[in-house]
N, C-alpha and C positions, 0 to 999 in steps of 0.2 A: 780652187776649192780645197779647203783644209779638212772638211768633214765628209765622212762616208755616210751620206743621207740614207742609203739603203739600210745601213746598220741601225741608225737612229729610228727609222720608220718601222723596223722589224719589232720594236718594243710595243707597238700599239696597233690596234685595229683602226683603220682610217676613219671610220664613221663613228667611233666611240669618243664622245666628248669627255667622258670620265677618264679614259686612258690618255687623251691629249693633255688634260689637266695634270695627271700624274707625271707625264713626261716633262712638262714644264717645271714641275717641282723637282724632279730628278736633275734636270739641267741646271736649275738655279742652285741646287746643292753642289753640283759639279763645279760651277763657276766659283763658289765660295771656297770649296775644298782645294781646287787647283791654285787659287791665289795664295792660300796658306802654304801649300807645298813650294811655291816659288819663293816665298819669304824664307822658308827653311833652307832652300837651296842656296840662296844668297849668303846665308850664315856659313854654310859649308864651303863656299868659295874662299872665304877668308881663312878658314882653318885648314883647308885642303886635306880633310880627313877622308881617306879613301874608303874606309869601312862604312862610315856614315853616308858618304856620297853613293856608294853602290846600293845600299839599302834604300835610300830615298829614290834613286833612279828606278829601282825595281818596282817600288810602290807606284811611282808616277806612270811607269809603263803600263801597269795594270789598269789604272784609271783611264788613261787615254785610249787604250785598246778596247776596253769595255764600251766606251761611248763612240767608237769609230772616228776618233780624232787622228786621222791617218798621218798627216804631216808630222805632228808631234810624236806619234808612236814611232815613226821611222827614225826621227832624230834621237829619241830616248833610247832606242835599241842601240844605236851607234855609240852614244855616250856611255851606256851601261857596259857594252862590250869593251870599250877602251878602258873603263874603270876596272873591269875584271882582269884585264891584261896588265894592270898596274900603271897604266898611262893616265894618271890623275890629271895632270895639266891639260892634256889633249881632251879628256872627258869634260873638264870644266869649260874649256873653250867652246865645245859643242853646246853644253848646257847653258851657257850664257846667251845663246841664240834662241832659247825657248821663249823668252819674254816677248819679242816682237811677233813671233809666230802665234803665241798665245793671244795676243791682242787682236790679230787678224781672225783667229779661230773664234774668239769670244764674240766679235762683231758679227761674224757669219751666223753663229748660233742664235744670237739675240734677234737679228733681222729675220731669219727664217722662222723662228718660233714666236716672234712677237713679244719678246721679253723686255 
């Protein structure tokens, strides 16, 4: 499981249909947002711009942490720490693994929330 469902469920009252609908909208926004971040990340892979990479990884870490996407959060922390240490190639190597984990995570979110 890639998602901390306790974190996701903490956003809503279980019996509130309005809150459940709001959560679905938030997750839909997350899905779109993270796809864009992955596209931006792929552009940085080519340039190997450490400053841009560090900034984007920091943003991505915040997004995945807020939504309890635990596996991606852990990977992003490692990639960001490597980037901060000036180990751009190693950071990129980890970041290139985000895509398959994202696909698994996205599937889990969609199945569980009926999106």
